[in-house]
C-alpha positions as CSV (number, residue, x, y, z in Angstrom):
1,M,101.7,83.8,118.5
2,T,100.0,80.4,115.5
3,H,100.2,82.1,112.1
4,K,98.9,80.3,110.2
5,L,100.9,80.2,105.7
6,T,98.7,79.6,102.9
7,G,99.8,79.4,99.2
8,K,103.6,79.2,97.5
9,E,104.4,82.7,95.7
10,K,106.8,86.0,96.2
11,G,104.8,87.9,97.6
12,Q,102.9,88.0,101.2
13,A,99.7,89.3,102.5
14,I,98.8,89.6,106.5
15,V,95.0,88.4,106.6
16,R,93.0,88.5,109.9
17,E,89.9,86.3,110.5
18,I,87.0,87.7,112.0
19,S,86.3,88.8,115.5
20,D,82.9,86.7,117.5
21,T,81.8,90.5,118.3
22,Y,82.5,92.1,115.0
23,P,78.5,92.4,114.4
24,E,79.4,95.0,117.2
25,C,82.3,96.5,114.9
26,S,81.9,100.2,115.3
27,L,80.0,103.3,112.8
28,Q,80.4,106.7,112.7
29,Y,79.1,107.4,109.0
30,Q,76.2,104.5,108.9
31,K,73.2,103.1,110.2
32,R,73.6,99.4,112.2
33,E,72.8,97.1,110.6
34,P,72.3,93.1,111.1
35,I,75.8,91.8,110.3
36,N,76.2,88.0,108.6
37,L,78.4,86.1,111.1
38,E,79.1,82.8,109.1
39,L,78.4,84.8,105.3
40,A,80.9,87.4,106.2
41,K,83.7,85.1,106.8
42,I,83.2,82.8,103.8
43,Q,83.4,86.4,102.2
44,L,86.5,86.9,103.9
45,R,87.2,83.6,102.5
46,A,87.0,84.5,98.9
47,Y,89.1,87.7,99.0
48,I,91.9,85.3,100.8
49,E,91.5,83.2,97.7
50,A,91.4,86.2,95.9
51,L,94.7,87.1,96.6
52,E,96.9,83.4,96.6
53,G,95.2,83.1,92.6
54,L,97.8,87.2,92.2
55,G,100.3,84.6,94.0
56,L,100.8,86.5,97.1
57,R,101.0,84.3,100.1
58,V,99.1,84.4,103.0
59,L,99.4,85.2,106.6
60,I,95.9,84.7,108.8
61,L,96.4,86.3,111.9
62,P,94.3,84.7,114.2
63,A,90.8,86.7,115.7
64,D,90.8,88.4,118.9
65,H,87.3,88.7,120.4
66,R,88.3,92.2,122.5
67,F,88.3,93.5,120.1
68,P,85.7,93.8,116.6
69,D,87.4,95.5,113.7
70,A,90.0,94.0,114.2
71,C,89.6,91.9,110.5
72,F,90.5,95.7,109.5
73,V,94.0,95.2,109.6
74,E,94.7,97.9,107.6
75,D,94.2,100.6,110.3
76,T,97.2,99.3,112.1
77,A,99.7,99.7,110.3
78,V,101.8,101.9,107.0
79,L,104.3,100.0,105.8
80,L,106.7,101.8,103.8
81,E,109.2,98.6,102.7
82,D,111.6,97.9,105.2
83,T,109.8,99.5,108.0
84,A,106.1,99.9,109.6
85,V,104.8,102.4,111.3
86,I,102.9,101.0,114.1
87,T,100.2,103.9,114.2
88,W,97.3,104.5,117.4
89,M,94.4,104.9,116.1
90,G,91.7,107.2,116.1
91,A,89.1,104.8,117.3
92,Q,90.7,104.6,121.5
93,T,88.3,101.6,121.4
94,R,90.8,99.7,118.6
95,N,94.3,100.5,120.4
96,G,95.4,96.8,121.1
97,E,94.6,95.4,117.6
98,Q,98.7,96.7,116.6
99,E,100.5,94.0,118.8
100,A,99.8,90.9,116.9
101,V,100.2,92.7,114.1
102,A,103.0,94.5,115.0
103,E,104.9,91.6,116.4
104,C,104.2,89.5,112.5
105,L,105.9,92.7,111.0
106,A,108.7,92.7,112.9
107,Q,110.0,88.6,111.1
108,W,110.6,91.1,108.3
109,M,111.2,94.7,109.0
110,D,112.1,97.2,111.7
111,V,109.0,98.4,113.0
112,V,108.2,101.9,114.2
113,R,105.4,102.8,116.6
114,M,103.5,105.9,116.8
115,M,102.4,107.0,120.3
116,P,99.4,109.7,120.7
117,P,98.9,112.5,120.7
118,A,99.7,111.5,117.2
119,Q,96.8,109.0,116.0
120,L,96.6,108.4,112.7
121,E,94.4,104.8,110.3
122,G,96.1,102.7,107.8
123,G,93.2,103.4,105.6
124,D,94.0,107.2,105.2
125,V,96.3,106.6,103.4
126,L,97.1,106.3,99.8
127,K,100.0,105.1,98.9
128,I,101.8,105.5,95.6
129,G,104.5,105.2,94.3
130,K,107.0,107.0,96.9
131,Y,103.9,109.4,97.3
132,L,102.0,109.5,100.5
133,F,98.7,111.3,100.1
134,V,97.3,111.1,104.5
135,G,93.8,111.6,105.0
136,E,93.1,114.4,108.1
137,S,90.0,113.0,108.8
138,S,88.8,111.9,112.1
139,R,90.5,109.5,112.5
140,T,93.5,111.0,112.2
141,N,95.2,114.6,112.9
142,R,97.6,116.2,112.4
143,E,100.7,114.8,115.1
144,G,99.8,111.5,113.0
145,I,100.8,112.9,109.9
146,E,103.7,114.4,111.4
147,F,104.5,111.6,112.6
148,L,104.2,109.3,109.6
149,N,106.2,112.4,107.5
150,A,109.0,112.5,110.4
151,V,109.9,108.7,109.5
152,A,108.1,108.6,105.6
153,C,110.6,111.3,104.3
154,P,114.1,110.0,105.6
155,R,113.5,107.1,103.3
156,G,112.4,108.7,100.4
157,Y,108.5,109.4,100.5
158,H,106.9,112.2,99.9
159,V,103.5,113.3,102.2
160,T,100.6,115.2,101.0
161,A,97.6,115.6,103.9
162,V,94.5,115.6,102.2
163,P,91.7,117.0,104.0
164,V,89.0,114.5,104.6
165,R,85.2,115.3,106.3
166,R,83.0,113.6,105.1
167,A,84.1,110.0,104.9
168,L,85.9,108.2,107.9
169,H,89.0,107.9,106.1
170,L,90.7,108.7,103.2
171,K,90.4,105.6,101.0
172,T,86.7,105.3,101.0
173,V,86.2,107.8,99.3
174,V,89.4,107.3,96.7
175,T,91.7,104.7,95.9
176,Y,94.8,104.4,93.3
177,V,93.7,101.9,90.8
178,G,96.9,101.7,88.3
179,G,99.5,103.9,85.7
180,E,98.3,107.2,86.6
181,T,95.0,106.6,86.9
182,V,93.0,107.1,90.8
183,I,89.2,106.0,91.0
184,A,87.3,108.1,93.2
185,A,83.7,108.9,95.2
186,A,82.5,112.3,93.7
187,S,82.3,113.3,97.4
188,I,86.3,113.8,97.5
189,L,86.6,115.2,94.0
190,P,87.3,118.9,95.0
191,Q,90.5,117.8,96.9
192,L,91.7,115.5,94.6
193,K,92.5,118.4,92.3
194,Q,93.8,120.7,94.3
195,Y,96.1,117.9,96.0
196,M,96.5,115.2,93.3
197,R,97.2,116.9,90.6
198,G,98.4,114.8,88.0
199,F,96.1,111.9,88.2
200,S,94.0,110.6,85.7
201,V,89.8,109.9,87.7
202,I,87.4,107.4,87.4
203,E,85.1,109.2,89.1
204,L,82.2,107.5,90.6
205,L,78.5,108.5,91.2
206,E,77.2,108.8,94.7
207,E,74.7,106.2,93.8
208,C,78.6,103.8,93.1
209,A,81.1,105.6,96.2
210,C,80.8,102.0,97.9
211,A,83.4,101.4,95.0
212,A,85.8,103.9,95.2
213,N,87.5,101.5,97.2
214,V,89.6,98.8,95.0
215,L,92.6,97.2,95.7
216,S,95.1,97.0,92.8
217,L,97.7,94.0,92.8
218,R,99.8,92.3,90.4
219,G,97.4,94.3,86.9
220,T,94.7,92.9,88.6
221,V,91.9,94.9,90.3
222,L,89.6,94.0,92.6
223,V,86.3,94.8,92.9
224,P,83.1,95.5,95.5
225,K,80.8,92.8,93.1
226,G,77.1,94.7,92.9
227,Y,78.7,97.8,90.2
228,P,79.0,96.4,86.4
229,Q,79.6,100.7,85.5
230,V,82.5,100.5,87.1
231,S,84.2,97.2,86.6
232,Q,84.0,98.1,82.9
233,Q,85.7,102.1,83.8
234,I,87.7,100.0,85.5
235,A,88.1,97.0,82.5
236,E,88.6,100.0,79.7
237,L,91.9,100.5,80.6
238,G,93.3,97.1,80.3
239,L,93.2,95.8,83.5
240,A,91.5,91.9,84.4
241,I,88.8,92.8,87.2
242,K,87.4,90.2,90.2
243,E,85.3,90.9,91.6
244,L,84.1,89.7,95.0
245,E,81.0,90.0,97.0
246,L,81.5,92.7,100.5
247,S,78.3,92.6,101.7
248,E,79.2,92.0,105.7
249,F,81.8,94.5,105.5
250,K,80.1,97.7,103.8
251,K,77.5,96.6,106.9
252,G,80.7,97.4,109.5
253,G,81.9,100.3,106.7
254,A,85.2,98.4,105.5
255,G,85.9,97.9,101.9
256,L,88.8,95.8,100.3
257,T,91.6,97.2,100.7
258,C,90.6,97.4,104.8
259,L,91.4,93.8,105.6
260,S,94.6,93.0,103.9
261,L,98.8,94.5,104.5
262,I,100.0,93.8,101.4
263,L,103.9,93.0,102.3
264,D,105.2,92.4,97.5
């Protein structure tokens, strides 16, 4: 397998090139819209450049045209310092995407593989320090959460299951901003009050729900372009903002965290 490595600074991210079949990606909670494949590739390039601009080396895995969703590498693994949990995904047509990612991660980490009936997708795992908040969703079941807990607990992590009923993944509707703050869509607020007490919450209006998925790295928050009020709310916390256009990934039900695995 050929890996293309870019950048020179400490810290790494894994990204995957977009499959030619990406316009056929799996959708669950939204209507299918035509995807501009070339524009998606331009947007992914801007995403990679943003990661490099934050000092990360970006490892780019080649596309696998058998898997339309393969660019969403976040779902294939959960990274726990020196251990990578390779997931078994709830979207059965996606199982197989994990192999290239597992081979890559095995260069630096111990690899633990999840097997059915356990199923879990990385987009359901919100990691804040040693706390793992795991969405129990249509893609992640109780067995998957128990498997992750069995691996994570001996490594000092605390796992909390959070019910997710009206979104694809937990991180579709809530992500970490920095400090003790998360950003969340209105639909998940009741669960946050019950399962994530102690965190300050940037509460988003329904029309800004797509901006709940942000990527916080090294004092900078990558946010989807088109939500200036949300960017302002985050900037008021003293964090730098980098806006990225994600139109072709929103059509695939994805956000900023979906496109990378961060080893930092």
